[in-house]
C-alpha positions in Angstrom: 26.2 36.8 -43.5 23.3 34.8 -45.1 24.0 32.0 -42.7 23.9 34.2 -39.7 20.5 35.8 -40.7 19.2 32.3 -41.4 20.1 31.2 -38.0 18.7 34.4 -36.4 15.4 33.7 -38.3 15.2 30.0 -37.3 16.0 31.1 -33.6 13.3 33.7 -33.8 10.8 31.1 -35.2 11.8 28.6 -32.5 11.4 31.1 -29.7 7.9 32.1 -31.0 6.9 28.5 -31.2 8.2 27.8 -27.7 6.2 30.8 -26.4 3.1 29.8 -28.2 3.5 26.2 -26.7 4.1 27.7 -23.2 0.8 29.7 -23.6 -1.1 26.6 -24.8 0.3 24.5 -22.0 -0.3 27.2 -19.4 -3.9 27.6 -20.6 -4.5 23.9 -20.5 -3.0 23.6 -16.9 -5.2 26.5 -15.9 -8.3 24.9 -17.3 -7.3 21.6 -15.8 -6.7 23.2 -12.3 -10.0 25.1 -12.6 -11.9 21.9 -13.7 -10.4 20.0 -10.7 -11.3 23.0 -8.4 -14.8 23.0 -9.7 -14.9 19.2 -9.3 -13.9 19.3 -5.6 -16.5 21.9 -5.0 -19.3 20.0 -6.9 -18.7 16.4 -5.6 -20.2 15.3 -2.2 -20.2 11.9 -0.4 -23.6 10.2 -0.1 -25.7 10.4 3.0 -26.4 7.2 5.0 -29.1 6.8 7.5 -27.7 4.5 10.1 -29.4 3.6 13.4 -27.2 3.1 16.5 -26.4 -0.4 17.1 -25.3 -1.9 20.4 -23.2 -5.0 20.3 -19.8 -6.2 21.9 -16.8 -4.3 20.2 -15.2 -6.1 17.4 -11.8 -5.3 19.0 -12.5 -8.5 21.1 -12.9 -10.6 18.0 -9.8 -11.4 16.0 -10.9 -12.4 12.6 -8.7 -15.3 11.0 -8.5 -16.4 7.5 -7.5 -19.9 6.4 -7.2 -19.4 2.6 -9.7 -20.6 0.1 -11.3 -18.7 -2.6 -10.9 -15.2 -1.1 -7.1 -15.3 -0.6 -4.9 -12.7 1.1 -4.0 -12.1 4.7 -6.2 -11.4 7.7 -7.0 -7.7 8.2 -8.0 -5.7 11.3 -11.0 -3.4 11.2 -9.9 0.3 11.8 -11.8 3.5 12.4 -14.3 2.3 15.2 -17.2 4.4 16.0 -19.2 4.7 19.2 -22.5 4.0 17.4 -21.5 0.7 16.4 -20.3 1.5 12.9 -16.9 1.7 11.4 -16.2 5.3 10.1 -15.9 6.1 6.5 -17.3 2.8 5.3 -20.0 2.4 2.6 -21.8 -0.7 1.5 -23.2 -1.1 -2.2 -25.1 -3.6 -3.9 -24.2 -4.0 -7.6 -26.6 -6.1 -9.7 -25.9 -7.0 -13.3 -28.6 -7.0 -15.9 -30.7 -10.0 -17.4 -28.8 -13.3 -17.8 -31.1 -14.2 -20.6 -33.4 -16.1 -18.5 -35.0 -13.3 -16.5 -32.6 -13.4 -13.5 -29.5 -11.3 -12.5 -26.3 -12.4 -14.2 -24.1 -10.7 -11.4 -24.8 -10.0 -7.8 -21.9 -8.3 -5.8 -21.7 -6.5 -2.5 -19.1 -3.8 -2.3 -17.6 -2.5 1.0 -15.7 0.7 0.2 -13.4 1.8 3.1 -12.7 5.4 2.2 -10.7 6.1 5.2 -8.4 3.0 4.6 -8.4 3.4 0.9 -9.5 -0.2 0.3 -12.4 -1.9 -1.5 -13.7 -5.4 -0.8 -16.0 -7.1 -3.5 -18.1 -10.2 -2.6 -19.7 -12.1 -5.4 -22.9 -14.1 -4.6 -23.5 -17.0 -6.9 -26.7 -16.8 -8.9 -27.8 -20.3 -7.7 -27.4 -19.6 -4.0 -30.5 -20.8 -2.1 -32.3 -18.2 -0.1 -35.4 -18.0 2.0 -38.0 -16.5 -0.3 -41.8 -17.1 -0.5 -41.9 -18.7 -3.9 -41.0 -22.0 -5.5 -37.6 -21.4 -7.1 -35.4 -20.3 -4.3 -32.3 -19.0 -6.2 -31.2 -15.6 -5.3 -31.5 -14.4 -8.9 -35.1 -15.3 -9.1 -36.0 -12.0 -7.3 -35.4 -10.2 -10.5 -37.3 -12.6 -12.6 -40.4 -12.4 -10.3 -40.4 -8.7 -10.1 -39.7 -8.0 -13.7 -42.8 -9.8 -14.5 -44.9 -6.9 -13.0 -45.0 -3.5 -14.8 -43.5 -0.6 -13.0 -41.8 -2.6 -10.3 -38.1 -1.8 -10.9 -37.6 -0.2 -7.6 -39.5 -3.0 -5.9 -37.2 -5.4 -7.5 -33.9 -3.9 -6.5 -35.1 -3.2 -2.9 -36.5 -6.7 -2.6 -33.1 -8.0 -3.7 -31.3 -5.7 -1.3 -33.6 -7.0 1.5 -32.5 -10.7 0.7 -28.8 -9.8 0.4 -29.0 -8.0 3.7 -30.4 -11.0 5.4 -27.5 -13.1 3.9 -24.7 -10.7 5.0 -26.1 -9.4 8.3 -25.7 -5.6 7.6 -27.7 -2.9 5.7 -26.9 -2.0 2.2 -26.4 1.7 1.9 -26.8 2.1 -1.8 -27.6 0.1 -4.9 -26.4 0.1 -8.6 -27.7 -1.9 -11.5 -25.6 -2.0 -14.7 -26.1 -3.4 -18.2 -23.5 -4.9 -20.5 -23.4 -1.8 -22.7 -21.8 0.1 -19.8 -19.3 -2.7 -19.3 -18.2 -2.7 -23.0 -18.2 1.1 -23.2 -15.8 1.2 -20.1 -13.4 -1.3 -21.5 -13.2 0.5 -24.8 -12.9 3.9 -23.1 -9.5 2.9 -21.7 -8.3 1.4 -24.8 -9.0 -2.2 -24.0 -7.7 -4.4 -21.1 -4.6 -6.6 -21.2 -5.6 -10.1 -19.8 -4.5 -13.7 -19.9 -7.3 -15.7 -21.3 -7.4 -19.1 -19.4 -8.7 -21.4 -22.0 -10.4 -21.7 -25.4 -13.9 -20.0 -25.2 -16.4 -20.7 -28.0 -20.2 -20.2 -27.7 -22.7 -19.1 -30.2 -26.3 -18.1 -29.3 -28.0 -16.3 -32.4 -31.2 -15.6 -30.3 -29.1 -13.4 -27.9 -26.9 -12.1 -30.6 -24.0 -13.5 -28.7 -20.8 -15.0 -30.2 -17.8 -15.7 -27.9 -14.7 -16.8 -29.8 -11.6 -16.3 -27.7 -8.3 -18.2 -27.8 -6.1 -18.7 -24.7 -3.1 -16.5 -24.0 -2.2 -13.0 -23.0 -4.0 -10.3 -25.2 -5.7 -7.1 -25.4 -9.4 -7.4 -25.1 -11.7 -4.8 -26.4 -15.2 -4.3 -24.9 -16.9 -6.9 -27.0 -14.3 -9.5 -26.3 -14.3 -8.7 -22.6 -18.0 -9.2 -22.6 -17.7 -12.6 -24.1 -15.1 -13.5 -21.4 -17.2 -12.6 -18.5 -20.3 -14.2 -20.0 -18.8 -17.5 -20.9 -20.2 -20.3 -18.8 -19.0 -23.7 -19.9 -16.8 -24.6 -16.9 -16.6 -27.7 -14.9 -17.5 -25.8 -11.8 -20.1 -23.8 -13.6 -20.9 -20.2 -12.1 -18.2 -20.7 -9.5 -15.4 -20.8 -11.8 -17.0 -18.2 -14.0 -16.9 -15.9 -11.0 -13.2 -16.5 -10.7 -12.5 -15.6 -14.2 -14.6 -12.3 -13.8 -12.7 -11.5 -10.7 -9.4 -11.9 -12.4 -10.6 -9.7 -15.3 -11.9 -7.0 -12.8 -8.4 -7.1 -11.1 -6.8 -6.3 -14.5 -9.4 -3.7 -15.3 -9.0 -1.9 -12.0 -5.3 -1.9 -12.3 -5.3 -0.3 -15.8 -7.9 2.1 -14.8 -5.7 3.3 -11.8 -2.8 3.7 -14.2 -4.6 6.7 -15.7 -5.6 8.7 -12.6 -6.8 11.8 -14.5 -9.9 13.8 -15.1 -10.4 12.4 -18.6 -10.8 8.9 -17.2 -13.2 10.4 -14.4 -15.2 12.0 -17.3 -15.5 8.6 -19.0 -16.5 6.9 -15.9 -19.3 9.5 -15.1 -20.6 9.5 -18.6 -20.7 5.6 -18.7 -22.5 5.5 -15.3 -25.0 8.1 -16.5 -25.9 6.3 -19.6 -25.9 2.7 -18.5 -26.8 2.4 -14.9 -29.8 2.8 -12.5 -28.8 3.9 -9.1 -30.0 5.7 -5.9 -26.9 7.7 -5.9 -26.8 11.2 -7.3 -24.3 12.4 -9.9 -22.4 14.3 -7.2 -22.1 11.1 -5.2 -20.9 9.0 -8.2 -18.2 11.8 -8.9 -17.1 11.6 -5.3 -16.9 7.7 -5.4 -14.9 7.9 -8.7 -12.4 10.5 -7.3 -11.8 8.3 -4.3 -11.4 5.2 -6.3 -8.9 6.9 -8.6 -6.8 7.6 -5.6 -6.6 3.9 -4.5 -3.8 1.4 -4.8 -4.9 -1.6 -7.1 -3.4 -3.8 -4.3 -6.1 -2.6 -2.0 -8.9 -4.0 -4.2 -9.8 -7.4 -3.1 -12.4 -9.8 -4.6 -14.1 -12.7 -2.8 -16.2 -15.5 -3.8 -17.6 -18.8 -2.9 -15.9 -22.2 -3.4 -16.3 -25.7 -2.2 -14.8 -24.9 1.3 -17.5 -22.4 1.9 -20.6 -24.0 0.3 -22.1 -27.1 -1.3 -21.7 -25.9 -4.9 -23.6 -29.0 -6.2 -26.6 -29.1 -4.0 -30.0 -30.2 -5.3 -33.6 -29.8 -4.1 -36.4 -31.3 -6.2 -34.1 -31.9 -9.0 -33.0 -28.2 -9.2 -29.3 -27.3 -8.6 -28.4 -24.9 -5.9 -25.4 -23.4 -3.9 -26.1 -23.8 -0.2 -23.7 -22.0 2.1 -21.9 -23.4 5.1 -22.3 -21.2 8.1 -18.9 -20.8 9.8 -16.7 -20.3 6.6 -19.3 -17.7 5.4 -19.1 -15.9 8.8 -15.4 -15.9 8.7 -15.4 -14.3 5.2 -17.9 -11.6 6.3 -15.9 -10.7 9.5 -12.7 -10.9 8.0 -13.4 -8.5 4.9 -16.9 -7.2 4.7 -18.1 -6.3 8.2 -19.1 -2.6 8.6 -19.7 -2.8 12.2 -17.5 -2.6 15.3 -18.9 -5.8 16.5 -18.7 -9.3 15.1 -21.6 -10.7 12.9 -22.9 -13.9 14.3 -25.0 -16.7 12.8 -28.3 -15.4 14.5 -27.8 -12.0 12.8 -28.1 -13.8 9.4 -31.0 -15.6 7.6 -29.1 -18.1 5.6 -30.9 -21.2 4.3 -28.4 -24.1 4.9 -28.3 -27.7 5.8 -27.8 -29.2 9.3 -24.5 -31.2 8.7 -25.7 -34.0 11.0 -29.2 -34.5 9.4 -29.0 -33.0 6.1 -32.2 -31.0 6.8 -32.5 -27.4 5.8 -32.8 -24.6 8.6 -32.4 -20.8 8.8 -29.6 -19.5 11.1 -31.8 -17.0 12.8 -34.8 -19.4 13.3 -37.0 -17.6 10.8 -39.7 -20.0 9.4 -39.4 -21.1 5.9 -41.2 -19.1 3.2 -42.9 -22.4 2.3 -42.3 -25.8 3.5 -41.0 -27.7 0.4 -37.5 -27.4 1.6 -36.4 -30.6 3.5 
């Protein structure tokens, strides 16, 4: 008799606990559905002001890819529009903050094809030579110059956008500048990133408060360790090899972000962006991009960079090291992966400062005059 009453009481308590748990889970589900509904109502895609362009359709141009730094297979360009633009495609400039010498540490162009569910990221080396009207013609010198003038932040980013636009041959829709605090916070927010560190990395700079001390091998990197990984520079190929390591880490980061496709990750993304970036996008735009990103397959995120088949990575002018692009491989990369138009980008659409392979003299691909005449 006592055992039966004990069993009844246990069953009753269990039923009450299950009932309470059901109520809690239902409430949480209701709140999450409500939050998701509000999110869908609140977010909005960014507006872009694009003039009509009239060029031969890109359907007549079949891009090919011969390997190299970008890797992957050739792709076709879908969603063609009558006004000369591919549909549902956005271009974004991402500029990393100060490299310790007054210039950009990271310069990336993102082509986000929302309709296709893909993203292509092109890194431009900091030492790339560009046609600017001052002595040091590295692309990261744009930040250094404009940061010397108080109140010129917007002028700096739009000046950099203009230089990048002339390099890639298409307008940049939006821009984002980020600092290392945001990068560290993002890595920590997802509990770290598992990554195979390719080599021993040690570097100490007390003036910057920087200590990099990583051992090779597969391991979980927290935000501080990940910062050291992407900032390490002591490679035989310098910044070119550093960009490859950055891309490998960003692939791992993206993959682990996309494994947790939920509103909590979205909240972290928005908070980190709000606190650590400057951008011309609104919060509603950022939320929209974040929700689109979290629906992607990590295999559809591609990273592209420059290597010795696409540029002279050890060029020098007046004793200063530069990266000077080769026109045809650069055009192939742009048309295969980064072109937002329905027509092919040609050399005359770009303003690349490059060397004539026959004479070794510099020239601009669109015939623009040099900003000054020291380049020979």
